[in-house]
Backbone as numpy.savetxt, mean C-alpha at the origin, in Angstrom:
# Nx Ny Nz CAx CAy CAz Cx Cy Cz
-14.48 11.42 19.05 -13.06 11.75 18.90 -12.72 11.97 17.43
-12.04 13.05 17.14 -11.66 13.36 15.76 -10.51 12.44 15.32
-10.69 11.78 14.19 -9.67 10.86 13.70 -8.68 11.59 12.81
-7.48 11.07 12.75 -6.38 11.71 12.03 -6.56 11.55 10.52
-6.50 12.66 9.78 -6.65 12.64 8.32 -5.50 13.39 7.67
-5.35 13.19 6.36 -4.37 13.92 5.58 -4.94 14.20 4.19
-4.33 15.16 3.49 -4.71 15.44 2.11 -4.03 14.43 1.19
-4.72 14.04 0.14 -4.13 13.16 -0.85 -3.34 14.01 -1.83
-2.14 14.37 -1.39 -1.28 15.20 -2.23 -1.89 16.57 -2.48
-1.71 17.07 -3.71 -2.21 18.40 -4.04 -3.68 18.40 -4.45
-4.32 17.23 -4.35 -5.75 17.18 -4.60 -6.48 17.80 -3.41
-7.77 17.95 -3.53 -8.58 18.49 -2.44 -9.23 17.38 -1.63
-8.73 16.15 -1.85 -9.34 14.97 -1.22 -8.77 14.75 0.17
-9.66 14.70 1.16 -9.27 14.32 2.51 -9.39 12.81 2.65
-8.33 12.19 3.17 -8.36 10.75 3.38 -7.95 10.43 4.80
-8.39 9.28 5.27 -7.88 8.80 6.55 -6.36 8.68 6.40
-5.63 9.07 7.43 -4.16 9.06 7.35 -3.60 7.66 7.27
-4.44 6.68 7.48 -4.10 5.27 7.30 -5.07 4.67 6.30
-4.54 4.03 5.25 -5.40 3.37 4.29 -5.40 1.87 4.52
-6.18 1.18 3.72 -6.21 -0.29 3.76 -5.65 -0.82 2.45
-4.54 -1.55 2.53 -3.97 -2.20 1.36 -4.72 -3.49 1.09
-5.15 -3.68 -0.15 -6.04 -4.80 -0.48 -5.38 -5.90 -1.31
-4.05 -5.99 -1.21 -3.35 -7.08 -1.90 -3.79 -8.43 -1.35
-3.77 -8.58 -0.03 -4.01 -9.89 0.60 -5.41 -10.43 0.32
-6.43 -9.56 0.27 -7.79 -10.06 0.10 -8.04 -10.59 -1.31
-7.10 -10.36 -2.23 -7.24 -10.91 -3.57 -7.02 -12.41 -3.61
-6.34 -12.94 -2.59 -6.07 -14.37 -2.55 -4.90 -14.75 -3.44
-4.47 -16.00 -3.37 -3.31 -16.45 -4.15 -3.52 -16.33 -5.66
-2.51 -15.82 -6.35 -2.51 -15.86 -7.81 -1.11 -16.19 -8.26
-1.01 -16.77 -9.44 0.25 -17.37 -9.86 0.85 -16.63 -11.04
2.14 -16.37 -10.96 2.86 -15.74 -12.06 3.22 -16.78 -13.11
3.72 -16.29 -14.24 4.11 -17.19 -15.31 5.23 -18.13 -14.90
6.06 -17.69 -13.92 7.16 -18.53 -13.47 6.71 -19.59 -12.47
5.41 -19.59 -12.13 4.88 -20.61 -11.24 4.79 -20.21 -9.79
5.45 -19.13 -9.39 5.42 -18.69 -8.00 4.06 -18.08 -7.65
3.61 -18.35 -6.43 2.39 -17.73 -5.94 2.71 -16.35 -5.37
1.79 -15.42 -5.55 1.85 -14.12 -4.90 0.63 -14.03 -4.00
0.86 -14.06 -2.70 -0.25 -14.05 -1.76 0.28 -14.06 -0.34
-0.62 -13.76 0.60 -0.34 -13.95 2.01 -1.25 -15.05 2.53
-1.17 -16.20 1.89 -1.96 -17.33 2.31 -3.39 -17.28 1.79
-4.17 -18.33 2.03 -5.57 -18.40 1.58 -6.40 -17.29 2.22
-7.51 -16.96 1.57 -8.40 -15.93 2.11 -9.82 -16.46 2.22
-10.57 -15.84 3.11 -11.99 -16.12 3.26 -12.72 -14.84 2.85
-13.47 -14.90 1.77 -14.10 -13.69 1.23 -15.04 -13.03 2.22
-15.78 -13.83 2.98 -16.68 -13.25 3.97 -15.90 -12.48 5.03
-14.77 -13.05 5.46 -13.93 -12.37 6.44 -13.34 -11.10 5.85
-12.94 -11.17 4.56 -12.40 -9.98 3.90 -13.43 -8.87 3.87
-14.67 -9.20 3.56 -15.72 -8.19 3.50 -15.99 -7.60 4.88
-15.99 -8.44 5.90 -16.19 -7.95 7.26 -15.04 -7.00 7.66
-13.84 -7.34 7.19 -12.67 -6.52 7.50 -12.80 -5.13 6.89
-13.28 -5.07 5.64 -13.46 -3.78 4.98 -14.55 -2.97 5.69
-15.65 -3.62 6.03 -16.71 -2.93 6.77 -16.18 -2.38 8.09
-15.38 -3.20 8.78 -14.83 -2.76 10.07 -13.87 -1.58 9.87
-13.10 -1.63 8.79 -12.18 -0.52 8.51 -12.96 0.78 8.37
-14.06 0.74 7.65 -14.88 1.94 7.46 -15.48 2.39 8.78
-15.95 1.44 9.57 -16.51 1.75 10.89 -15.49 2.46 11.77
-14.21 2.09 11.60 -13.15 2.66 12.44 -12.55 3.93 11.87
-13.07 4.39 10.72 -12.64 5.67 10.18 -11.79 5.62 8.93
-11.50 4.43 8.42 -10.69 4.31 7.20 -11.58 4.58 5.98
-11.13 5.47 5.10 -11.91 5.72 3.87 -11.04 5.65 2.61
-9.78 5.22 2.77 -8.84 5.17 1.65 -8.43 3.72 1.41
-8.71 3.22 0.21 -8.49 1.81 -0.11 -7.62 1.69 -1.35
-6.55 0.93 -1.23 -5.60 0.76 -2.33 -5.61 -0.69 -2.80
-5.86 -0.88 -4.10 -5.86 -2.21 -4.68 -5.16 -2.15 -6.03
-5.31 -3.20 -6.84 -4.76 -3.25 -8.19 -5.51 -4.31 -8.97
-5.60 -4.12 -10.27 -6.35 -5.10 -11.07 -5.73 -6.49 -11.00
-4.41 -6.58 -10.86 -3.71 -7.86 -10.88 -3.86 -8.64 -9.58
-4.27 -7.99 -8.49 -4.36 -8.68 -7.20 -5.47 -9.74 -7.25
-5.05 -10.99 -7.24 -6.02 -12.08 -7.35 -6.67 -12.13 -8.71
-6.00 -11.53 -9.72 -6.56 -11.47 -11.08 -7.97 -10.90 -11.07
-8.10 -9.74 -10.44 -9.38 -9.04 -10.39 -10.19 -9.30 -9.13
-9.82 -10.30 -8.36 -10.65 -10.68 -7.21 -10.64 -9.62 -6.12
-9.50 -9.01 -5.87 -9.44 -7.97 -4.84 -10.38 -6.82 -5.19
-10.36 -6.38 -6.43 -11.24 -5.29 -6.84 -12.70 -5.69 -6.69
-13.03 -6.92 -7.02 -14.43 -7.35 -6.92 -14.91 -7.37 -5.47
-14.08 -7.88 -4.57 -14.46 -7.93 -3.16 -14.60 -6.51 -2.61
-13.63 -5.65 -2.92 -13.68 -4.27 -2.45 -14.91 -3.56 -3.01
-15.15 -3.74 -4.31 -16.30 -3.09 -4.94 -17.63 -3.52 -4.37
-17.73 -4.81 -4.02 -19.00 -5.32 -3.49 -19.32 -4.68 -2.14
-18.29 -4.37 -1.35 -18.51 -3.74 -0.05 -18.76 -2.24 -0.20
-17.91 -1.57 -0.97 -18.03 -0.12 -1.09 -19.32 0.31 -1.78
-19.93 -0.59 -2.55 -21.18 -0.26 -3.21 -22.31 0.01 -2.21
-22.10 -0.40 -0.97 -23.11 -0.21 0.07 -23.00 1.16 0.74
-21.99 1.93 0.35 -21.75 3.23 0.97 -21.85 4.34 -0.07
-21.91 5.58 0.40 -21.90 6.72 -0.49 -20.53 6.79 -1.17
-20.50 6.69 -2.47 -19.24 6.66 -3.21 -18.39 7.89 -2.92
-19.00 9.01 -2.70 -18.25 10.24 -2.46 -17.53 10.25 -1.11
-17.90 9.32 -0.24 -17.25 9.22 1.07 -16.04 8.28 1.03
-15.91 7.54 -0.05 -14.85 6.54 -0.17 -13.82 6.99 -1.20
-12.55 6.72 -0.94 -11.47 7.09 -1.86 -10.79 5.81 -2.33
-10.85 5.58 -3.64 -10.35 4.33 -4.22 -9.10 4.59 -5.05
-8.07 3.83 -4.75 -6.85 3.84 -5.55 -6.67 2.44 -6.13
-6.43 2.37 -7.43 -6.11 1.08 -8.03 -4.98 1.29 -9.04
-4.57 0.21 -9.70 -3.37 0.28 -10.53 -3.59 -0.46 -11.85
-2.71 -0.13 -12.82 -2.79 -0.73 -14.15 -1.40 -1.02 -14.67
-1.33 -1.81 -15.73 -0.11 -2.13 -16.48 0.13 -3.63 -16.56
-0.50 -4.41 -15.67 -0.31 -5.86 -15.70 -1.47 -6.52 -16.44
-1.17 -7.04 -17.59 -2.20 -7.64 -18.44 -2.40 -9.10 -18.04
-3.66 -9.50 -17.94 -3.96 -10.88 -17.53 -5.34 -11.25 -18.05
-5.59 -12.56 -18.06 -6.89 -13.08 -18.44 -7.61 -13.51 -17.17
-8.66 -12.80 -16.83 -9.35 -13.07 -15.56 -9.99 -14.44 -15.54
-10.44 -14.93 -16.69 -11.11 -16.23 -16.73 -10.12 -17.39 -16.63
-9.05 -17.31 -17.39 -8.07 -18.41 -17.37 -7.05 -18.23 -16.25
-7.02 -17.02 -15.64 -6.10 -16.68 -14.56 -4.64 -16.86 -15.01
-4.39 -16.33 -16.21 -3.04 -16.37 -16.77 -2.49 -14.95 -16.88
-1.30 -14.75 -16.36 -0.63 -13.45 -16.47 0.02 -13.35 -17.84
-0.26 -12.26 -18.55 0.21 -12.12 -19.93 1.44 -11.23 -20.03
1.57 -10.26 -19.14 2.72 -9.35 -19.19 2.30 -7.91 -19.05
3.24 -7.00 -19.26 2.98 -5.57 -19.10 2.40 -4.95 -20.36
1.56 -3.94 -20.18 0.98 -3.25 -21.32 0.56 -1.84 -20.87
1.11 -0.81 -21.47 0.70 0.56 -21.17 0.36 1.32 -22.45
-0.03 0.61 -23.47 -0.52 1.28 -24.67 -1.79 2.06 -24.33
-2.03 3.19 -24.98 -3.20 4.01 -24.66 -4.51 3.25 -24.65
-4.75 2.43 -25.66 -6.00 1.67 -25.72 -6.12 0.71 -24.55
-5.00 0.09 -24.18 -5.06 -0.87 -23.08 -5.30 -0.17 -21.75
-4.70 0.99 -21.54 -4.92 1.72 -20.29 -6.41 2.01 -20.12
-7.05 2.44 -21.20 -8.49 2.71 -21.14 -9.28 1.43 -20.90
-8.87 0.36 -21.56 -9.54 -0.92 -21.37 -9.39 -1.40 -19.92
-8.19 -1.25 -19.37 -7.94 -1.67 -17.99 -8.76 -0.84 -17.02
-8.89 0.46 -17.28 -9.68 1.33 -16.42 -11.15 0.92 -16.45
-11.67 0.65 -17.63 -13.06 0.21 -17.75 -13.29 -1.07 -16.94
-12.35 -2.01 -17.06 -12.49 -3.29 -16.36 -12.42 -3.10 -14.84
-11.51 -2.24 -14.39 -11.40 -1.99 -12.95 -12.66 -1.33 -12.42
-13.18 -0.35 -13.15 -14.40 0.34 -12.72 -15.57 -0.65 -12.62
-15.65 -1.57 -13.55 -16.73 -2.56 -13.52 -16.60 -3.44 -12.28
-15.39 -3.91 -12.01 -15.19 -4.78 -10.84 -15.42 -4.01 -9.54
-15.02 -2.74 -9.52 -15.15 -1.91 -8.32 -16.53 -1.27 -8.19
-17.37 -1.46 -9.18 -18.74 -0.94 -9.19 -18.75 0.58 -9.01
-17.95 1.24 -9.82 -17.86 2.70 -9.79 -17.65 3.21 -11.20
-17.86 4.51 -11.41 -17.63 5.06 -12.74 -16.41 5.98 -12.76
-15.68 6.06 -11.64 -14.44 6.83 -11.65 -13.51 6.30 -10.57
-12.22 6.53 -10.76 -11.19 6.13 -9.80 -10.52 7.40 -9.27
-10.37 7.48 -7.96 -9.77 8.69 -7.37 -8.28 8.79 -7.66
-7.58 7.67 -7.56 -6.13 7.65 -7.79 -5.79 6.43 -8.64
-5.31 6.69 -9.87 -4.99 5.61 -10.81 -3.47 5.57 -10.96
-2.87 4.39 -10.67 -1.43 4.30 -10.55 -0.78 3.35 -11.54
0.30 3.81 -12.14 1.11 2.96 -13.01 1.75 1.88 -12.15
1.52 0.63 -12.51 1.95 -0.51 -11.69 3.08 -1.27 -12.37
4.06 -0.53 -12.81 5.24 -1.12 -13.44 6.44 -0.33 -12.93
7.06 -0.82 -11.88 8.12 -0.06 -11.21 9.35 0.13 -12.08
9.49 -0.69 -13.13 10.66 -0.60 -14.00 10.33 -0.12 -15.41
9.19 0.52 -15.56 8.82 1.03 -16.87 9.88 2.03 -17.35
10.30 1.96 -18.60 11.35 2.85 -19.11 11.00 4.32 -18.90
11.88 5.08 -18.26 11.59 6.49 -18.00 11.27 7.29 -19.25
11.95 6.98 -20.36 11.76 7.77 -21.58 10.34 7.69 -22.13
9.67 6.59 -21.91 8.31 6.45 -22.45 7.23 6.74 -21.41
7.66 7.14 -20.21 6.68 7.46 -19.16 5.82 8.66 -19.56
6.40 9.56 -20.35 5.65 10.75 -20.77 4.43 10.38 -21.62
4.53 9.30 -22.37 3.39 8.85 -23.17 2.25 8.39 -22.26
2.61 7.77 -21.15 1.60 7.34 -20.19 0.93 8.56 -19.55
1.72 9.57 -19.24 1.18 10.80 -18.65 0.11 11.40 -19.55
0.36 11.44 -20.85 -0.60 12.02 -21.80 -1.95 11.34 -21.71
-1.94 10.01 -21.65 -3.19 9.26 -21.55 -3.90 9.56 -20.22
-3.14 9.59 -19.15 -3.72 9.82 -17.83 -4.29 11.24 -17.72
-3.63 12.20 -18.33 -4.16 13.57 -18.33 -5.50 13.62 -19.06
-5.60 12.90 -20.16 -6.88 12.84 -20.88 -7.97 12.24 -20.01
-7.62 11.20 -19.24 -8.61 10.54 -18.38 -9.06 11.47 -17.25
-8.16 12.31 -16.76 -8.54 13.31 -15.76 -9.51 14.31 -16.38
-9.19 14.79 -17.59 -10.05 15.76 -18.27 -11.44 15.20 -18.52
-11.52 13.90 -18.76 -12.80 13.25 -19.05 -13.57 12.91 -17.77
-12.96 13.14 -16.61 -13.63 12.83 -15.36 -13.60 11.37 -14.99
-12.77 10.58 -15.66 -12.69 9.14 -15.38 -11.82 8.85 -14.16
-10.82 9.69 -13.94 -9.96 9.54 -12.76 -9.76 10.92 -12.12
-9.53 10.92 -10.80 -9.32 12.19 -10.13 -7.89 12.68 -10.24
-6.96 11.75 -10.26 -5.54 12.04 -10.36 -4.79 10.74 -10.55
-3.48 10.82 -10.65 -2.72 9.59 -10.93 -1.37 9.62 -10.23
-0.70 8.48 -10.29 0.61 8.36 -9.66 1.35 7.16 -10.21
2.49 6.88 -9.63 3.34 5.77 -10.06 3.74 4.98 -8.83
3.57 3.67 -8.90 4.03 2.79 -7.84 5.46 2.37 -8.18
6.42 3.05 -7.57 7.84 2.79 -7.86 8.70 3.28 -6.71
9.79 2.60 -6.47 10.75 3.05 -5.46 11.90 3.82 -6.10
11.83 4.01 -7.41 12.90 4.68 -8.14 12.62 6.18 -8.24
13.49 6.98 -7.67 13.27 8.43 -7.62 13.31 9.06 -9.01
14.20 8.56 -9.88 14.28 9.12 -11.24 12.95 8.97 -11.96
12.34 7.79 -11.86 11.06 7.56 -12.51 9.97 8.42 -11.89
9.94 8.43 -10.57 8.92 9.21 -9.88 9.01 10.69 -10.22
10.23 11.18 -10.42 10.43 12.60 -10.72 9.79 13.00 -12.04
9.81 12.10 -13.01 9.19 12.40 -14.30 7.70 12.66 -14.12
7.02 11.79 -13.39 5.60 12.00 -13.13 5.39 13.26 -12.30
6.24 13.45 -11.29 6.07 14.58 -10.38 6.24 15.91 -11.08
7.21 16.00 -11.97 7.54 17.27 -12.62 6.72 17.53 -13.87
6.34 16.48 -14.59 5.67 16.66 -15.88 4.19 16.32 -15.86
3.74 15.69 -14.79 2.33 15.32 -14.71 1.53 16.35 -13.92
0.77 17.16 -14.61 0.00 18.22 -13.95 -0.91 17.65 -12.86
-1.51 16.51 -13.14 -2.46 15.92 -12.20 -1.90 14.67 -11.50
-0.57 14.60 -11.44 0.06 13.57 -10.62 -0.10 14.00 -9.16
-0.72 13.17 -8.34 -0.99 13.55 -6.95 -0.32 12.62 -5.94
0.30 11.53 -6.41 0.86 10.58 -5.44 1.95 9.72 -6.07
2.86 9.27 -5.22 3.83 8.24 -5.57 3.70 7.15 -4.51
3.60 5.92 -4.95 3.53 4.81 -3.99 4.91 4.17 -3.91
5.44 4.10 -2.69 6.77 3.54 -2.50 6.86 2.91 -1.11
7.95 2.22 -0.84 8.11 1.51 0.42 9.09 2.19 1.35
8.68 2.43 2.58 9.60 2.76 3.67 9.08 2.05 4.91
9.98 1.70 5.79 9.60 1.08 7.06 10.80 1.10 8.00
10.73 0.35 9.06 11.73 0.39 10.11 13.15 0.20 9.58
13.31 -0.67 8.60 14.66 -1.00 8.13 14.95 -0.45 6.73
14.03 0.33 6.20 14.23 0.85 4.85 13.85 2.33 4.79
14.84 3.16 4.58 14.60 4.60 4.46 14.66 5.01 2.99
13.94 6.05 2.65 13.98 6.57 1.28 13.84 8.09 1.35
14.87 8.77 1.90 14.77 10.23 2.10 14.61 11.00 0.80
15.17 10.48 -0.31 15.05 11.19 -1.59 13.59 11.23 -2.05
12.87 10.10 -1.87 11.48 10.07 -2.29 10.61 10.95 -1.39
10.91 10.93 -0.11 10.18 11.80 0.82 10.36 13.26 0.42
11.60 13.64 0.10 11.89 15.01 -0.30 11.15 15.38 -1.58
11.12 14.47 -2.55 10.41 14.72 -3.81 8.93 14.97 -3.55
8.32 14.12 -2.73 6.89 14.28 -2.44 6.61 15.59 -1.71
7.49 15.97 -0.81 7.29 17.22 -0.08 7.45 18.42 -1.01
8.45 18.38 -1.89 8.69 19.50 -2.79 7.56 19.67 -3.79
6.99 18.55 -4.25 5.96 18.60 -5.30 4.54 18.46 -4.75
4.41 18.46 -3.43 3.11 18.35 -2.80 2.36 17.11 -3.27
3.04 15.97 -3.18 2.46 14.69 -3.56 2.25 13.83 -2.32
1.22 13.01 -2.35 1.04 12.03 -1.28 2.08 10.92 -1.45
2.66 10.51 -0.36 3.51 9.33 -0.36 2.69 8.17 0.15
2.16 7.37 -0.76 1.35 6.21 -0.36 2.33 5.09 -0.01
2.41 4.74 1.26 3.47 3.87 1.74 3.04 2.41 1.75
3.57 1.68 0.77 3.30 0.24 0.75 4.34 -0.49 1.61
4.02 -1.71 1.97 4.89 -2.55 2.82 5.35 -1.82 4.08
4.47 -1.12 4.77 4.91 -0.37 5.96 5.38 -1.27 7.10
5.00 -2.55 7.02 5.44 -3.51 8.03 6.40 -4.53 7.44
7.10 -4.12 6.36 8.09 -5.00 5.75 7.50 -6.30 5.25
6.33 -6.22 4.59 5.63 -7.42 4.10 5.31 -8.38 5.23
5.12 -7.84 6.42 4.77 -8.65 7.58 5.96 -9.11 8.41
7.16 -8.95 7.87 8.35 -9.41 8.58 8.50 -8.68 9.92
8.05 -7.42 9.98 8.24 -6.62 11.18 7.12 -6.79 12.21
6.16 -7.67 11.92 5.07 -7.89 12.87 5.46 -8.85 13.98
6.56 -9.59 13.78 6.99 -10.55 14.78 6.36 -11.92 14.63
5.50 -12.10 13.61 4.79 -13.37 13.51 5.60 -14.45 12.79
6.64 -14.04 12.07 7.35 -15.02 11.25 8.32 -15.87 12.07
8.22 -17.15 11.87 9.15 -18.11 12.44 9.24 -19.26 11.45
10.22 -20.14 11.61 10.36 -21.26 10.68 9.11 -22.14 10.71
8.57 -22.33 11.91 7.38 -23.17 12.05 6.18 -22.52 11.35
6.06 -21.21 11.54 4.96 -20.48 10.91 5.06 -20.55 9.39
6.25 -20.38 8.87 6.44 -20.37 7.42 6.06 -21.70 6.79
6.33 -22.79 7.48 6.03 -24.10 6.92 4.54 -24.36 6.77
3.72 -23.55 7.43 2.27 -23.74 7.34 1.65 -22.98 6.19
2.46 -22.19 5.45 1.90 -21.29 4.44 2.48 -21.54 3.05
2.17 -22.67 2.43 2.73 -22.96 1.10 2.26 -22.01 0.01
1.16 -21.29 0.23 0.69 -20.33 -0.77 0.93 -18.89 -0.34
1.95 -18.70 0.48 2.37 -17.37 0.88 3.67 -17.08 0.14
3.73 -15.96 -0.62 4.93 -15.75 -1.44 6.19 -15.57 -0.61
6.03 -15.25 0.68 7.20 -15.21 1.55 7.79 -16.60 1.75
6.99 -17.63 1.54 7.41 -19.01 1.76 8.58 -19.40 0.88
8.65 -18.80 -0.30 9.72 -19.16 -1.24 11.09 -18.77 -0.71
11.11 -17.82 0.22 12.38 -17.44 0.84 12.35 -17.75 2.32
11.66 -18.85 2.69 11.40 -19.14 4.10 12.66 -19.30 4.94
13.77 -19.58 4.31 15.01 -19.72 5.08 15.48 -18.41 5.67
14.84 -17.30 5.28 15.29 -15.99 5.79 15.16 -15.90 7.31
14.29 -16.70 7.92 14.11 -16.62 9.36 15.35 -17.09 10.12
16.27 -17.73 9.40 17.51 -18.19 10.04 18.69 -17.27 9.72
18.44 -16.23 8.93 19.52 -15.33 8.54 19.84 -14.35 9.67
21.10 -13.89 9.70 21.55 -13.00 10.76 20.77 -11.71 10.79
20.48 -11.13 9.59 19.76 -9.85 9.54 18.38 -9.98 10.15
17.73 -11.14 9.93 16.38 -11.34 10.47 16.43 -11.44 11.99
17.37 -12.19 12.49 17.51 -12.38 13.93 17.79 -11.05 14.63
18.64 -10.22 14.02 18.96 -8.92 14.60 17.73 -8.01 14.62
16.95 -8.06 13.55 15.76 -7.21 13.49 14.76 -7.61 14.57
14.62 -8.92 14.77 13.68 -9.37 15.78 14.11 -8.89 17.18
15.41 -8.87 17.41 15.92 -8.38 18.69 15.58 -6.90 18.87
15.65 -6.14 17.78 15.31 -4.72 17.86 13.82 -4.50 18.12
12.99 -5.41 17.62 11.56 -5.32 17.91 11.32 -5.48 19.41
12.12 -6.33 20.04 12.00 -6.50 21.48 12.39 -5.21 22.21
13.39 -4.51 21.69 13.78 -3.22 22.28 12.62 -2.23 22.18
11.92 -2.28 21.05 10.77 -1.38 20.88 9.71 -1.64 21.94
9.49 -2.91 22.23 8.48 -3.25 23.24 8.79 -2.60 24.57
10.07 -2.54 24.90 10.47 -1.92 26.15 10.19 -0.41 26.13
10.43 0.22 24.97 10.18 1.66 24.84 8.71 2.01 24.97
7.86 1.05 24.61 6.43 1.33 24.50 5.70 1.34 25.83
6.33 0.87 26.86 5.64 0.79 28.13 5.12 2.18 28.55
3.82 2.27 28.70 3.23 3.54 29.10 2.69 4.36 27.94
3.06 4.03 26.70 2.57 4.81 25.56 1.17 4.37 25.14
0.89 3.08 25.26 -0.44 2.58 24.90 -0.51 1.92 23.55
0.50 2.11 22.72 0.50 1.54 21.38 1.26 0.21 21.35
0.83 -0.69 20.47 1.56 -1.93 20.25 2.74 -1.66 19.33
3.62 -2.66 19.16 4.75 -2.51 18.26 4.28 -2.19 16.85
3.27 -2.91 16.39 2.75 -2.67 15.04 2.21 -1.25 14.92
1.51 -0.78 15.92 0.97 0.58 15.89 2.07 1.62 15.91
3.15 1.35 16.62 4.29 2.27 16.63 4.93 2.32 15.26
5.12 1.17 14.62 5.76 1.12 13.30 4.95 1.91 12.27
3.63 1.86 12.40 2.76 2.60 11.48 2.74 4.09 11.81
2.62 4.41 13.09 2.60 5.81 13.51 3.91 6.51 13.16
5.00 5.76 13.24 6.33 6.31 12.93 6.36 6.90 11.52
5.67 6.26 10.59 5.69 6.71 9.20 5.06 8.10 9.06
4.08 8.40 9.87 3.51 9.75 9.85 4.54 10.77 10.31
5.41 10.35 11.21 6.39 11.27 11.78 7.54 11.57 10.84
7.68 10.77 9.78 8.77 11.01 8.83 8.46 12.16 7.88
7.16 12.43 7.64 6.77 13.48 6.70 5.27 13.72 6.80
4.85 14.94 6.49 3.42 15.25 6.47 2.74 14.65 5.24
3.52 14.08 4.32 2.95 13.57 3.06 2.60 12.10 3.12
3.10 11.37 4.13 2.99 9.91 4.11 1.62 9.40 4.55
1.15 8.38 3.81 -0.11 7.70 4.13 0.15 6.20 4.03
0.43 5.53 5.14 0.70 4.09 5.09 -0.56 3.30 4.76
-0.37 2.20 4.01 -1.51 1.36 3.61 -1.23 -0.10 3.96
-1.16 -0.42 5.25 -0.93 -1.82 5.63 -2.09 -2.70 5.18
-1.77 -3.93 4.83 -2.82 -4.86 4.47 -3.48 -5.44 5.70
-4.69 -5.95 5.52 -5.41 -6.63 6.60 -6.45 -7.52 5.95
-6.56 -8.73 6.45 -7.60 -9.62 5.93 -8.40 -10.28 7.05
-8.19 -9.77 8.29 -8.97 -10.25 9.43 -9.41 -9.05 10.27
-10.45 -9.25 11.05 -10.94 -8.19 11.91 -9.89 -7.77 12.93
-9.17 -8.74 13.48 -8.15 -8.41 14.48 -7.07 -7.51 13.90
-6.65 -7.79 12.66 -5.60 -6.99 12.03 -6.06 -5.55 11.80
-7.26 -5.37 11.25 -7.69 -4.00 10.95 -8.00 -3.24 12.24
-8.47 -3.92 13.27 -8.74 -3.24 14.54 -7.45 -2.71 15.16
-6.38 -3.50 15.08 -5.10 -3.05 15.63 -4.53 -1.91 14.80
-4.58 -2.06 13.47 -4.02 -1.03 12.60 -4.77 0.30 12.71
-6.08 0.23 12.59 -6.88 1.46 12.52 -6.93 2.21 13.85
-6.60 1.56 14.94 -6.62 2.23 16.24 -5.68 3.42 16.29
-4.65 3.42 15.44 -3.69 4.53 15.49 -4.29 5.83 14.98
-5.43 5.77 14.29 -6.07 7.00 13.82 -6.51 7.87 15.00
-6.62 7.28 16.18 -6.97 8.04 17.38 -5.74 8.63 18.06
-4.56 8.11 17.70 -3.33 8.56 18.35 -2.63 9.69 17.59
-2.49 9.53 16.27 -1.71 10.50 15.50 -0.23 10.18 15.55
0.64 11.11 15.10 2.09 10.88 15.07 2.66 10.67 16.47
3.90 10.22 16.50 4.57 9.93 17.77 4.99 11.22 18.48
5.05 11.16 19.78 5.55 12.29 20.56 7.06 12.41 20.34
7.60 13.64 20.34 9.01 13.88 20.01 10.00 13.01 20.79
9.80 12.85 22.09 10.75 12.08 22.90 10.79 10.62 22.46
9.61 10.04 22.22 9.54 8.65 21.78 10.11 8.51 20.38
9.81 9.48 19.52 10.33 9.46 18.15 11.86 9.46 18.15
12.46 10.27 19.01 13.92 10.35 19.08 14.52 8.99 19.45
13.94 8.33 20.44 14.44 7.02 20.86 14.27 5.97 19.77
13.13 6.01 19.09 12.88 5.05 18.02 13.82 5.29 16.85
14.05 6.56 16.51 14.98 6.87 15.43 16.37 6.32 15.70
16.78 6.35 16.95 18.10 5.82 17.31 18.17 4.32 17.05
17.09 3.61 17.38 17.03 2.16 17.13 17.02 1.89 15.64
16.19 2.64 14.90 16.07 2.41 13.46 17.39 2.71 12.75
18.07 3.78 13.17 19.34 4.13 12.54 20.38 3.04 12.76
20.37 2.46 13.93 21.30 1.36 14.21 21.02 0.17 13.33
19.73 -0.12 13.12 19.35 -1.24 12.27 19.80 -0.98 10.83
19.51 0.22 10.33 19.80 0.52 8.94 21.31 0.59 8.67
22.08 0.86 9.70 23.54 0.95 9.56 24.22 -0.41 9.68
23.67 -1.26 10.57 24.40 -2.48 10.92 23.74 -3.77 10.46
22.49 -3.71 9.99 21.80 -4.96 9.60 21.77 -5.08 8.09
């Protein structure tokens, strides 16, 4: 069976239309303010099996960042991908967050030319590769006026064959537009859309400029999976969602969960689970979108990757789902 693929923006790279987000496999890491960033503890062996399974199921696009687990995510991903033909795998990683991998201390943001090159060298070493397909600015609030200086460095790296193209991980359309309009080899913008969050301006920008929309948080950081409850949250002290654990009692959360139940009713006969519908829906919003849900277990990647056999939603189902989503976005 032919699996669903898409182009990575205006590049000539074919990628699985669903990628694997590798934030979770980095494991817990701590910011300077003391908060953990993680989705609970990880088992490296399970993470590696998950990546292998993703490849077996047709996934060839992997998104990580140097800061995830202070380099640990890149190391785990690199150890697995080194077993495959590098030309068959598409790696996206990010830069701008300076940290000490040994002391596991976050130092702050840095996009000076020398540091960008240093960060790229370090990422390539951890990922066991000599080039990155998609290199992304990982500072969503970087001043727009100085973004052009970053573009200059990235263009040089493309010319040198160190990276295939670049992008910006930001939900801000003004910032993304600078890269889109002035970056010759800008091929993607990473931003968030999902059931309760629309971003039509960013979709339009990506379509106009022939950029890939790499969709992070396609399941609302897990909130839309239905797994969150007060009892569940209390078991995860190293999950960054835990710091706002009271959200499960908020009106907006309760309403969203009710809408997920409505989705279950719509799905009877389609064959897809709620999670698979939420991911497939993103393909239906634009030909540019490539969702990158995270997974750190075999069960998660098996459910996610199964949609590569389905493709976008059928028009009738899409219409009904859009009605539910519009109600949520208007009233929740």
